[in-house]
Every structure is written in structure tokens, then in C-alpha cells.
C-alpha positions in Angstrom: 77.6 140.1 141.3 81.1 140.6 139.9 83.2 143.3 141.7 86.0 145.3 140.2 88.9 145.8 142.6 90.2 149.2 141.5 93.5 148.8 143.5 94.5 145.9 141.2 92.9 147.2 138.0 95.9 148.0 135.7 94.5 151.2 134.1 93.7 152.6 137.5 97.1 151.7 138.9 98.8 153.3 135.8 96.8 156.4 136.3 97.5 156.7 140.0 101.2 156.0 139.5 101.5 158.6 136.7 99.7 161.2 138.8 101.9 160.5 141.8 105.1 160.8 139.7 103.8 164.0 138.1 102.9 165.6 141.4 106.3 164.8 142.8 108.1 166.3 139.8 105.7 169.3 139.9 107.3 170.3 143.2 110.6 171.0 141.3 109.2 173.4 138.7 106.7 174.9 141.1 109.5 175.7 143.6 111.9 176.9 140.9 109.5 179.0 138.7 106.0 178.8 140.2 104.8 176.9 137.2 101.6 174.8 137.1 101.6 171.4 135.3 100.1 172.8 132.1 102.6 175.6 132.1 105.5 173.2 132.6 104.1 170.9 129.8 103.8 173.9 127.5 107.3 175.1 128.3 108.7 171.6 127.8 106.9 171.0 124.6 108.1 174.3 123.1 111.6 173.7 124.4 111.8 170.3 122.8 110.1 171.1 119.5 110.7 174.8 118.9 107.7 176.4 117.3 104.3 174.7 117.7 100.6 175.5 117.5 98.4 175.3 120.5 96.6 172.3 118.9 99.9 170.5 118.5 100.9 171.3 122.0 97.6 169.9 123.3 98.1 166.7 121.3 101.8 166.3 122.3 101.1 166.9 126.0 97.6 165.3 126.3 96.1 168.6 127.6 92.7 169.9 126.8 92.7 173.1 124.7 91.4 175.3 127.6 94.4 174.2 129.7 96.8 174.9 126.8 95.2 178.3 126.3 95.6 179.3 130.0 99.2 178.0 130.1 100.1 179.9 126.9 98.5 183.1 128.3 100.5 182.8 131.5 103.8 182.1 129.7 103.1 185.0 127.4 102.4 187.3 130.4 105.8 186.2 131.8 107.3 187.0 128.4 108.5 183.5 128.0 106.8 182.9 124.7 105.6 184.8 121.7 102.7 184.2 119.3 103.0 184.6 115.6 99.8 184.5 113.5 99.8 182.0 110.6 99.9 183.9 107.3 97.4 181.5 105.7 95.0 181.1 108.6 94.8 183.9 111.2 93.0 181.6 113.6 96.2 179.6 114.0 99.2 181.0 116.0 102.7 179.7 116.1 104.1 179.6 119.6 107.8 180.0 120.3 109.9 180.5 123.5 111.6 183.8 124.0 115.1 184.0 125.2 113.8 184.2 128.8 111.6 181.1 128.2 114.4 179.2 126.6 116.6 180.1 129.6 114.0 178.7 132.0 113.6 175.6 129.9 117.4 175.0 129.8 117.5 175.4 133.5 114.8 172.8 134.0 116.2 170.1 131.6 119.0 168.9 133.9 116.6 168.9 136.9 114.1 166.9 134.9 116.7 164.4 133.8 118.0 164.1 137.4 114.4 163.5 138.7 114.0 160.7 136.1 117.4 159.2 137.0 116.5 159.2 140.7 113.1 157.6 139.9 114.7 154.9 137.8 117.4 154.3 140.5 114.6 153.1 142.8 114.3 150.0 140.4 116.6 147.2 139.8 118.2 147.1 136.3 116.0 144.3 135.2 112.9 146.1 136.4 114.0 149.3 134.5 114.3 147.3 131.3 111.0 145.5 131.9 109.0 148.7 132.5 110.6 150.4 129.5 109.6 147.4 127.4 106.1 147.1 128.8 105.5 150.9 128.3 106.8 150.7 124.7 104.6 147.6 124.0 101.4 149.2 125.4 102.1 152.5 123.5 102.8 150.6 120.3 99.6 148.5 120.6 97.4 151.4 121.6 99.1 153.8 119.2 101.0 156.7 120.7 98.6 159.2 119.1 95.6 157.4 120.6 97.4 157.3 124.1 97.5 161.2 123.9 93.9 161.6 122.7 92.6 159.3 125.5 94.7 161.1 128.1 93.3 164.4 126.8 89.8 163.1 127.1 90.3 161.9 130.6 92.0 165.2 131.7 88.9 167.1 130.6 86.8 165.1 133.0 89.0 165.6 136.0 
């Protein structure tokens, strides 16, 4: 019988590494603002792109729609975002950060960039270039949109 050694299986290693990095970074936004991962991803998506729909946020952040919905509700409760109904389709809402939400986002940007810098500093220059190239190659071959859809599907399971 053939055995799969999970510890050396690339998809499993990538998942575990991404989860560990995400948990480590979550300490920063949790300590600073008491945000959950979905709330941070929602704040970051809106900060980067401006106005988005919940569906677009879910696709961009690889979150299931129920997690997006809860995150949006919490950020709205904090008065960090507003919802504007779409004039052509009342089922669709456009989400935008308020001034307070934008302030929180702008405070987090340098912290996020510093976290990334510190993470990359753990690698040699050649390793940084190699990981960037490998990630770009995998994303390209799998299709960035497909990477998000698959991550969304996996997140619903766990």
C-alpha cells in the first residue's frame, strides 16, 4: 500500500506555512484593533480597492460569503464601513470605508509592510527571489482567480 507523507506533501506544506504566517500577522491587528482575520481581510481589501461588493471581497480575499457577511456587519457596527445599495440591483451593496475605517487601514499598512519585511529578512536574497518566482509561477499556472476560488472552497470546510 502506498502512503502519502503529509509532512512532505507540497500542498499541505504550503497550507501549513500560510496558516502559520497568517496567525503570526493576526496578532498585530488583533492587538491593535481587536480584528479577526476576516475583518482584517475586509478592511485591507476595501482599503486597497476603495468600493467593492461583498462578492468581490470574497473572491479577492478567498473568504466564504458567510465570513464576509459577518466581517462586514462587524466593521459596519464599528462605523468603519458604509453600505450603499446598487441602483440597478437592490440585492447588491457597494461597501466603502468610512473616515474611521480608512484611518485604521492607514495605521495598519506600515505595520503590515514591516511584518512582511521582517518575514523576508529571515531568508537569504537568493531564497527571496526564488520564493517570489515560485509563487508567481504557481499562481500563473493555476490561474490567480482559480487560486482564490480553491482557497474559498477550502476555507468553507475548515
